[in-house]
GUVEX-324262 format. One line per field, with one value per residue: residue number from 1; residue in three letters; chain; x, y, z of N, C-alpha, C in turn. Coordinates in Angstrom, 2 decimals, decimal comma, always signed. Example, Ala and Ser with C-alpha at 12.3 -4.5 7.8 and 13.67 -1.06 7.14 Angstrom:
seq <- c(1|2)
type <- c(ALA|SER)
mol <- c(A|A)
n_xx <- c(+13,19|+12,85)
n_yy <- c(-5,69|-2,25)
n_zz <- c(+7,80|+7,08)
ca_xx <- c(+12,30|+13,67)
ca_yy <- c(-4,50|-1,06)
ca_zz <- c(+7,80|+7,14)
c_xx <- c(+13,20|+12,90)
c_yy <- c(-3,30|+0,03)
c_zz <- c(+7,80|+7,87)
//
This chain:
seq <- c(1|2|3|4|5|6|7|8|9|10|11|12|13|14|15|16|17|18|19|20|21|22|23|24|25|26|27|28|29|30|31|32|33|34|35|36|37|38|39|40|41|42|43|44|45|46|47|48|49|50|51|52|53|54|55|56|57|58|59|60|61|62|63|64|65|66|67|68|69|70|71|72|73|74|75|76|77|78|79|80|81|82|83|84|85|86|87|88|89|90|91|92|93|94|95|96|97|98|99|100|101|102|103|104|105|106|107|108|109|110|111|112|113|114|115|116|117|118|119|120|121|122|123|124|125|126|127|128|129|130|131|132|133|134|135|136|137|138|139|140|141|142|143|144|145|146|147|148|149|150|151|152|153|154|155|156|157|158|159|160|161|162|163|164|165|166|167|168|169|170|171|172|173|174|175|176|177|178|179|180|181|182|183|184|185|186|187)
type <- c(UNK|UNK|UNK|UNK|UNK|UNK|UNK|UNK|UNK|UNK|UNK|UNK|UNK|UNK|UNK|UNK|UNK|UNK|UNK|UNK|UNK|UNK|UNK|UNK|UNK|UNK|UNK|UNK|UNK|UNK|UNK|UNK|UNK|UNK|UNK|UNK|UNK|UNK|UNK|UNK|UNK|UNK|UNK|UNK|UNK|UNK|UNK|UNK|UNK|UNK|UNK|UNK|UNK|UNK|UNK|UNK|UNK|UNK|UNK|UNK|UNK|UNK|UNK|UNK|UNK|UNK|UNK|UNK|UNK|UNK|UNK|UNK|UNK|UNK|UNK|UNK|UNK|UNK|UNK|UNK|UNK|UNK|UNK|UNK|UNK|UNK|UNK|UNK|UNK|UNK|UNK|UNK|UNK|UNK|UNK|UNK|UNK|UNK|UNK|UNK|UNK|UNK|UNK|UNK|UNK|UNK|UNK|UNK|UNK|UNK|UNK|UNK|UNK|UNK|UNK|UNK|UNK|UNK|UNK|UNK|UNK|UNK|UNK|UNK|UNK|UNK|UNK|UNK|UNK|UNK|UNK|UNK|UNK|UNK|UNK|UNK|UNK|UNK|UNK|UNK|UNK|UNK|UNK|UNK|UNK|UNK|UNK|UNK|UNK|UNK|UNK|UNK|UNK|UNK|UNK|UNK|UNK|UNK|UNK|UNK|UNK|UNK|UNK|UNK|UNK|UNK|UNK|UNK|UNK|UNK|UNK|UNK|UNK|UNK|UNK|UNK|UNK|UNK|UNK|UNK|UNK|UNK|UNK|UNK|UNK|UNK|UNK)
mol <- c(A|A|A|A|A|A|A|A|A|A|A|A|A|A|A|A|A|A|A|A|A|A|A|A|A|A|A|A|A|A|A|A|A|A|A|A|A|A|A|A|A|A|A|A|A|A|A|A|A|A|A|A|A|A|A|A|A|A|A|A|A|A|A|A|A|A|A|A|A|A|A|A|A|A|A|A|A|A|A|A|A|A|A|A|A|A|A|A|A|A|A|A|A|A|A|A|A|A|A|A|A|A|A|A|A|A|A|A|A|A|A|A|A|A|A|A|A|A|A|A|A|A|A|A|A|A|A|A|A|A|A|A|A|A|A|A|A|A|A|A|A|A|A|A|A|A|A|A|A|A|A|A|A|A|A|A|A|A|A|A|A|A|A|A|A|A|A|A|A|A|A|A|A|A|A|A|A|A|A|A|A|A|A|A|A|A|A)
n_xx <- c(-16,02|-17,23|-17,38|-20,00|-21,17|-23,86|-26,95|-26,70|-27,19|-26,33|-25,93|-28,67|-30,03|-33,24|-35,63|-38,61|-40,75|-38,83|-36,91|-34,57|-32,22|-29,78|-26,85|-23,71|-20,56|-17,80|-14,94|-15,34|-17,59|-20,92|-22,86|-25,94|-27,88|-30,67|-34,12|-36,99|-39,89|-42,46|-42,82|-44,47|-44,52|-43,16|-43,52|-40,73|-39,07|-37,52|-36,99|-34,97|-34,19|-35,66|-36,92|-34,52|-33,14|-30,62|-28,58|-28,22|-25,18|-24,41|-24,89|-22,88|-19,40|-18,18|-19,38|-20,90|-21,16|-23,44|-26,08|-28,98|-32,32|-34,88|-38,04|-40,81|-43,60|-45,91|-44,89|-45,88|-48,30|-47,02|-44,38|-41,22|-38,74|-36,74|-34,54|-31,93|-30,18|-27,70|-26,34|-24,05|-24,26|-22,75|-20,07|-16,59|-15,30|-17,26|-20,42|-20,65|-20,84|-22,51|-23,94|-25,16|-27,68|-29,49|-32,07|-33,79|-36,36|-39,73|-41,62|-40,50|-40,54|-39,10|-35,87|-33,95|-32,12|-28,65|-28,64|-29,02|-31,18|-32,31|-30,56|-28,71|-25,49|-24,10|-21,12|-19,76|-18,38|-16,33|-15,13|-16,23|-18,62|-20,98|-22,83|-21,70|-21,26|-22,16|-19,42|-18,25|-15,66|-15,67|-17,86|-21,51|-23,15|-25,45|-27,37|-28,70|-31,15|-32,35|-34,98|-36,13|-38,77|-39,03|-39,86|-38,67|-36,00|-32,58|-30,08|-27,37|-24,12|-22,88|-21,23|-21,65|-21,63|-23,06|-23,57|-23,84|-26,12|-28,07|-28,13|-29,06|-31,57|-32,94|-35,87|-37,39|-38,42|-41,02|-41,93|-40,66|-38,91|-37,74|-35,47|-33,92|-31,15|-28,96|-25,48|-22,85|-19,54|-18,24|-15,52)
n_yy <- c(+8,66|+5,87|+5,28|+4,11|+2,22|+3,13|+1,38|-0,91|-2,39|-5,08|-4,89|-6,08|-7,27|-7,68|-5,89|-5,61|-2,77|-0,85|+1,85|+3,08|+5,65|+6,62|+5,77|+4,31|+3,55|+1,46|+0,42|-2,91|-3,25|-2,39|-0,36|+0,23|+2,73|+2,75|+3,60|+3,40|+3,28|+3,33|+5,14|+8,09|+11,18|+14,53|+17,90|+19,58|+22,52|+25,35|+28,84|+29,71|+27,94|+25,48|+22,09|+20,02|+22,12|+24,63|+25,47|+28,59|+30,56|+31,94|+30,19|+28,38|+27,18|+28,91|+31,26|+33,01|+30,88|+30,31|+28,72|+27,62|+29,08|+27,09|+25,45|+23,69|+21,38|+20,94|+18,45|+14,96|+13,95|+13,13|+13,53|+14,06|+15,20|+16,64|+15,88|+16,84|+16,18|+16,86|+15,94|+14,90|+12,69|+12,41|+12,87|+12,27|+10,60|+9,06|+9,29|+12,57|+14,37|+17,34|+18,70|+18,10|+18,09|+17,67|+16,76|+18,92|+21,16|+19,97|+21,92|+23,71|+25,15|+26,17|+27,14|+29,90|+31,81|+31,34|+30,66|+28,53|+26,14|+25,89|+23,34|+20,21|+19,94|+17,87|+16,30|+17,30|+16,19|+17,93|+18,11|+19,76|+21,25|+22,41|+24,02|+23,26|+24,41|+23,44|+22,36|+21,21|+19,23|+19,11|+19,09|+18,66|+18,37|+16,66|+17,73|+16,57|+17,42|+16,29|+15,79|+14,59|+13,44|+12,52|+10,06|+10,42|+11,94|+12,16|+10,32|+11,43|+12,91|+16,25|+16,57|+14,07|+11,74|+11,41|+8,70|+7,86|+9,28|+8,30|+5,63|+5,91|+6,92|+4,81|+2,96|+4,96|+6,87|+8,94|+10,45|+11,82|+14,25|+15,57|+17,50|+18,27|+19,83|+21,27|+21,84|+23,42|+24,32|+27,33|+27,90)
n_zz <- c(+13,34|+11,73|+8,29|+6,39|+3,62|+1,39|+0,81|-1,86|-5,07|-7,29|-10,82|-12,72|-10,62|-9,10|-7,36|-5,84|-5,59|-5,48|-6,90|-9,31|-8,58|-9,12|-10,93|-11,10|-12,51|-11,95|-13,02|-13,99|-12,55|-11,90|-9,95|-8,28|-6,85|-4,76|-4,09|-2,08|-3,84|-2,87|-0,95|-0,01|-1,88|-1,65|-2,58|-3,72|-4,37|-6,08|-6,28|-7,78|-9,82|-12,02|-12,30|-13,74|-15,01|-15,55|-12,78|-11,37|-11,66|-9,33|-7,22|-7,19|-7,27|-9,04|-8,64|-5,99|-4,30|-2,77|-0,95|-2,71|-2,70|-1,23|-1,21|+0,27|+0,54|+3,27|+5,55|+6,04|+8,58|+11,76|+11,31|+12,62|+12,14|+9,51|+6,75|+4,54|+1,61|-0,73|-3,71|-6,34|-8,82|-11,07|-10,85|-11,47|-9,63|-8,54|-6,76|-5,50|-2,56|-1,68|+0,29|+3,55|+5,76|+8,74|+11,16|+10,94|+11,80|+11,70|+11,20|+9,51|+6,28|+4,24|+2,94|+2,99|+0,51|+0,60|+3,27|+6,12|+7,58|+11,07|+12,34|+12,27|+11,03|+8,59|+7,19|+4,11|+0,90|+0,40|+2,76|+4,65|+6,95|+5,70|+3,01|-0,21|-3,31|-6,75|-8,79|-11,16|-12,76|-15,46|-18,34|-18,21|-15,21|-12,97|-10,18|-7,32|-5,13|-2,26|-0,12|+2,97|+4,96|+8,25|+10,79|+13,19|+15,15|+14,31|+15,83|+15,70|+15,53|+14,81|+11,69|+10,69|+8,01|+4,66|+4,28|+6,96|+7,73|+5,92|+6,79|+9,43|+8,88|+7,80|+7,54|+8,65|+6,99|+6,01|+3,87|+0,78|-1,14|-4,27|-6,18|-9,16|-10,53|-13,00|-13,93|-15,74|-16,08|-17,31|-19,26)
ca_xx <- c(-17,20|-16,92|-18,20|-20,62|-21,72|-25,31|-27,38|-26,47|-27,53|-25,53|-26,75|-29,41|-30,86|-34,57|-36,22|-39,98|-41,05|-37,68|-36,60|-33,23|-32,10|-28,48|-26,06|-22,30|-19,71|-16,44|-14,32|-16,34|-18,71|-21,89|-23,67|-27,17|-28,46|-32,12|-35,01|-38,31|-40,83|-43,76|-42,83|-45,17|-43,65|-43,42|-43,05|-39,52|-38,87|-36,67|-37,28|-33,73|-34,17|-36,71|-36,51|-33,62|-32,60|-29,33|-28,48|-27,50|-23,77|-24,18|-25,01|-21,81|-18,03|-17,82|-20,05|-20,83|-21,26|-24,55|-27,11|-30,14|-33,55|-35,68|-39,37|-41,46|-44,91|-46,01|-44,64|-47,02|-48,51|-46,09|-43,00|-40,46|-37,63|-36,44|-33,14|-31,67|-28,91|-27,46|-25,19|-23,76|-23,88|-21,96|-18,66|-15,76|-14,91|-18,50|-21,30|-19,96|-21,82|-22,36|-24,59|-25,86|-28,23|-30,54|-32,80|-34,46|-37,67|-40,79|-42,39|-39,75|-41,10|-38,18|-34,51|-33,67|-30,88|-27,45|-28,95|-29,28|-32,18|-31,82|-30,41|-27,38|-24,80|-23,21|-19,93|-19,82|-17,15|-15,28|-14,59|-16,77|-20,01|-21,76|-23,12|-20,60|-21,98|-21,65|-18,07|-17,80|-14,38|-15,92|-19,18|-22,71|-23,45|-26,77|-27,31|-29,93|-31,54|-33,30|-35,55|-36,76|-39,61|-38,73|-40,70|-37,77|-34,83|-31,45|-29,11|-26,05|-23,41|-22,48|-20,14|-22,03|-21,56|-24,29|-23,82|-24,29|-27,47|-28,90|-28,27|-29,90|-32,90|-33,54|-37,08|-38,03|-38,84|-42,45|-42,11|-39,44|-39,03|-36,49|-35,33|-32,69|-30,66|-27,74|-24,49|-21,64|-18,63|-17,82|-14,06)
ca_yy <- c(+7,98|+4,93|+5,52|+2,90|+2,38|+3,12|+0,12|-0,96|-3,67|-5,36|-4,82|-7,31|-7,69|-7,13|-5,71|-5,08|-1,57|+0,05|+2,47|+3,62|+7,08|+6,96|+4,63|+4,65|+2,44|+1,44|-0,71|-3,84|-3,34|-1,33|-0,37|+1,03|+3,26|+2,56|+4,25|+2,78|+4,14|+3,30|+6,26|+9,27|+12,27|+15,91|+18,84|+20,32|+23,43|+26,49|+30,02|+30,00|+27,05|+24,49|+20,73|+19,72|+23,30|+25,05|+26,16|+29,85|+30,63|+32,45|+29,08|+27,48|+27,60|+29,97|+32,47|+33,28|+29,57|+30,38|+27,66|+28,19|+29,03|+25,90|+25,47|+22,42|+21,20|+20,42|+16,97|+14,20|+13,90|+12,23|+13,92|+14,56|+15,96|+16,60|+15,78|+17,28|+15,78|+17,33|+15,23|+14,86|+11,31|+12,40|+13,14|+11,18|+9,67|+8,50|+10,34|+13,57|+15,00|+18,79|+19,28|+17,16|+18,70|+16,81|+17,24|+20,17|+21,17|+19,64|+23,10|+24,46|+24,96|+26,75|+27,56|+31,12|+31,85|+31,56|+30,38|+27,14|+26,08|+25,44|+21,92|+19,69|+19,83|+16,73|+16,67|+17,11|+15,65|+18,97|+18,01|+20,85|+21,08|+23,50|+23,86|+23,45|+24,45|+22,71|+22,71|+20,03|+19,41|+19,16|+18,58|+19,02|+17,43|+16,81|+17,91|+16,08|+17,97|+15,29|+16,11|+13,44|+13,65|+11,35|+9,89|+10,46|+12,76|+11,26|+10,32|+11,57|+14,15|+17,10|+15,98|+12,77|+11,66|+11,01|+7,27|+7,77|+9,78|+7,33|+4,44|+6,27|+7,17|+3,57|+2,56|+6,13|+7,85|+9,04|+11,05|+12,38|+15,18|+15,65|+18,53|+18,06|+20,94|+20,94|+22,91|+23,24|+25,45|+28,05|+28,13)
ca_zz <- c(+12,87|+10,65|+7,12|+5,87|+2,27|+1,29|+0,22|-3,31|-5,77|-8,46|-12,05|-12,98|-9,50|-9,13|-6,03|-5,96|-4,80|-5,45|-8,20|-9,43|-8,53|-9,67|-11,36|-11,27|-12,94|-11,40|-13,67|-14,53|-11,62|-11,93|-8,75|-8,40|-5,58|-4,89|-3,13|-2,02|-4,54|-2,25|+0,02|-0,58|-2,29|-1,24|-3,62|-3,37|-5,49|-5,84|-7,11|-8,53|-10,98|-12,01|-12,52|-14,87|-15,67|-15,03|-11,49|-11,64|-11,29|-7,94|-6,28|-7,56|-6,96|-9,95|-8,21|-4,54|-3,58|-1,83|-1,10|-3,37|-1,94|-1,42|-0,61|+0,17|+1,11|+4,67|+5,60|+6,56|+10,02|+12,43|+10,99|+13,78|+11,61|+8,06|+6,39|+3,18|+1,06|-2,05|-4,27|-7,79|-9,20|-12,31|-10,54|-11,97|-8,54|-7,96|-6,23|-4,67|-1,66|-1,58|+1,47|+4,39|+6,92|+9,29|+12,37|+10,58|+12,41|+10,74|+10,85|+8,48|+4,91|+3,25|+3,28|+2,25|-0,24|+1,39|+4,68|+6,48|+8,62|+12,34|+12,08|+12,50|+9,73|+8,27|+6,41|+2,68|+0,38|+0,47|+4,11|+5,41|+7,46|+5,09|+1,60|-1,19|-4,56|-7,92|-9,21|-11,95|-13,45|-16,89|-18,75|-17,47|-14,09|-12,33|-8,75|-6,72|-3,83|-1,74|+1,19|+3,60|+6,20|+9,11|+11,96|+14,31|+14,98|+14,12|+16,96|+15,11|+15,87|+13,69|+10,93|+10,16|+6,53|+3,99|+4,55|+8,35|+7,74|+5,23|+7,63|+10,54|+8,36|+7,33|+8,25|+9,26|+5,96|+5,81|+2,57|+0,22|-2,32|-5,02|-7,19|-9,84|-11,34|-13,72|-14,05|-16,55|-15,89|-18,52|-19,15)
c_xx <- c(-16,86|-17,89|-18,74|-21,17|-23,23|-25,71|-27,24|-26,85|-26,57|-26,49|-27,42|-30,26|-32,22|-35,13|-37,58|-40,13|-39,86|-37,44|-35,17|-33,25|-30,73|-27,76|-24,66|-21,53|-18,34|-15,74|-15,39|-17,61|-19,63|-22,74|-24,83|-27,61|-29,98|-32,89|-36,35|-39,32|-42,27|-43,90|-43,53|-44,17|-44,14|-42,93|-41,88|-39,22|-37,91|-37,14|-36,11|-33,62|-35,29|-36,11|-35,72|-33,21|-31,32|-29,47|-27,68|-26,08|-23,55|-24,27|-23,90|-20,44|-17,56|-18,46|-19,85|-20,88|-22,32|-25,46|-28,33|-31,36|-34,34|-36,99|-39,95|-42,80|-44,82|-45,71|-45,84|-47,09|-47,55|-44,64|-42,37|-39,27|-37,53|-34,95|-33,01|-30,29|-28,83|-26,19|-25,19|-23,35|-23,00|-20,46|-17,79|-15,26|-16,10|-19,31|-20,57|-21,03|-21,51|-22,96|-25,32|-26,37|-29,39|-31,04|-33,31|-35,85|-38,76|-41,68|-41,74|-40,29|-40,17|-36,82|-34,22|-32,30|-29,70|-27,58|-29,04|-30,35|-31,52|-31,77|-29,05|-26,74|-23,95|-22,03|-20,11|-18,48|-16,07|-14,58|-15,12|-18,20|-20,81|-22,06|-21,88|-21,25|-21,36|-20,32|-17,51|-16,50|-14,53|-17,32|-20,33|-23,00|-24,84|-26,58|-28,65|-30,10|-32,62|-33,71|-36,33|-37,54|-39,43|-39,62|-39,89|-36,75|-33,66|-30,46|-27,71|-25,44|-23,18|-21,28|-20,45|-21,98|-22,95|-24,60|-24,37|-25,75|-28,41|-29,15|-29,20|-31,37|-33,67|-34,74|-37,86|-38,53|-40,35|-42,78|-40,78|-39,80|-37,69|-36,56|-33,95|-32,39|-29,37|-26,74|-23,30|-20,81|-18,25|-16,36|-13,61)
c_yy <- c(+7,10|+5,18|+4,20|+3,21|+2,38|+1,79|+0,15|-2,35|-3,86|-5,27|-6,14|-7,78|-6,99|-7,03|-4,99|-3,84|-0,58|+0,60|+2,96|+5,11|+7,50|+5,68|+5,11|+3,41|+2,57|+0,21|-1,59|-3,88|-2,13|-1,44|+0,59|+1,44|+3,20|+3,28|+3,56|+3,69|+4,07|+4,42|+7,45|+10,36|+13,62|+16,79|+19,63|+21,23|+24,57|+27,64|+30,34|+29,13|+26,07|+23,12|+20,58|+20,94|+23,69|+25,81|+27,43|+29,88|+31,05|+31,36|+28,06|+28,01|+28,75|+31,31|+32,69|+32,04|+29,63|+29,17|+28,34|+28,20|+27,74|+26,01|+24,08|+22,41|+20,82|+18,92|+16,28|+14,25|+12,84|+12,56|+14,54|+15,39|+15,81|+16,46|+16,19|+16,84|+16,27|+16,61|+15,25|+13,47|+11,27|+12,70|+11,98|+10,19|+8,94|+9,62|+11,24|+14,31|+16,46|+19,36|+18,14|+17,94|+17,79|+17,40|+18,68|+20,10|+20,84|+20,82|+23,95|+24,13|+25,55|+26,99|+28,76|+31,03|+32,14|+31,29|+28,93|+27,16|+25,79|+23,92|+21,47|+19,50|+18,58|+17,26|+16,36|+16,50|+16,66|+18,94|+19,12|+20,54|+22,31|+23,16|+24,10|+23,34|+23,61|+23,27|+21,57|+20,29|+19,50|+18,65|+19,12|+17,96|+17,72|+16,89|+17,56|+16,65|+17,04|+15,61|+14,91|+13,88|+12,35|+11,29|+9,90|+11,59|+11,78|+11,41|+10,32|+12,89|+14,96|+16,45|+14,58|+12,84|+11,31|+9,56|+7,10|+8,19|+8,82|+6,07|+4,76|+6,51|+5,88|+3,16|+3,71|+7,15|+7,79|+9,58|+11,59|+13,31|+15,26|+16,78|+18,34|+19,29|+20,50|+22,14|+22,48|+24,49|+26,01|+28,40|+28,99)
c_zz <- c(+11,71|+9,49|+6,60|+4,50|+2,31|+0,63|-1,28|-3,81|-6,93|-9,66|-12,30|-11,83|-9,59|-7,70|-6,21|-5,06|-4,73|-6,81|-8,18|-9,28|-9,08|-10,02|-11,56|-11,62|-12,35|-11,96|-14,31|-13,72|-11,74|-10,69|-8,89|-7,02|-5,76|-3,79|-3,20|-2,69|-3,97|-1,22|-0,65|-0,94|-1,73|-2,37|-3,06|-4,56|-5,07|-6,74|-7,96|-9,82|-10,89|-12,37|-13,85|-15,67|-14,97|-13,71|-11,75|-10,99|-9,86|-6,85|-6,45|-7,09|-7,88|-9,59|-6,70|-3,68|-2,50|-2,01|-1,79|-2,45|-2,26|-0,65|-0,72|+0,86|+2,58|+4,65|+6,19|+8,09|+10,59|+12,14|+12,22|+13,35|+10,10|+7,86|+4,92|+2,79|-0,36|-2,59|-5,81|-8,17|-10,45|-12,09|-10,98|-10,90|-7,93|-7,39|-5,26|-3,89|-1,44|-0,30|+2,22|+5,60|+7,44|+10,63|+12,15|+11,20|+11,33|+10,41|+9,77|+7,09|+3,84|+3,87|+2,38|+1,56|+0,71|+2,87|+4,86|+7,55|+9,96|+12,23|+12,57|+11,14|+9,68|+7,48|+4,95|+2,19|+0,14|+1,84|+5,02|+5,89|+7,01|+3,62|+0,77|-2,54|-5,66|-8,41|-10,09|-12,65|-14,96|-17,20|-17,89|-16,42|-13,58|-10,84|-8,17|-5,33|-3,32|-0,33|+1,71|+4,86|+7,01|+10,32|+13,25|+14,10|+14,91|+15,29|+16,38|+15,51|+14,62|+12,99|+10,43|+8,63|+5,96|+4,30|+5,98|+8,41|+7,10|+6,09|+8,80|+10,11|+7,99|+8,20|+8,86|+8,30|+5,74|+4,42|+2,10|-0,94|-2,99|-6,04|-7,83|-10,73|-12,01|-13,66|-14,89|-16,31|-17,25|-18,41|-20,28)
//
């Protein structure tokens, strides 16, 4: 599968109806990842941590590396599938992908701790088709759990990358939810 870059803008560009979700610098070039802010939101939460608080150790490489429990609202009418992407925009090599799952049933409202929903697994940046918990090399990193309600199922095979999934989702997002947690390794 050929990896394609997600849509990016150069610093200083203006696009109406879009908001920044992450920024990364690479030498002299600053790239911005954007999301359409006109898309309705869904509530995405966890019983393990709240927005912008520390993700407990058991959900990281320093613990049991379990996926945390996640819950969300009913998606909008017309939803055919859900997709979930977890990434770390603070990684020194650029955004690092920890989990990619798609074609989740629209009837699903939660993912239990250490489990995955019935879905198709994409490949994370650890080179695996499963959850890979936070494992920052240093400092405090942010981990973005992003849920998308889609008006279609994605015609992708297992092992698709985040870029593949984002490209296939383009024009099909009915709603989105986001939960951000943090983690710092204790050495």
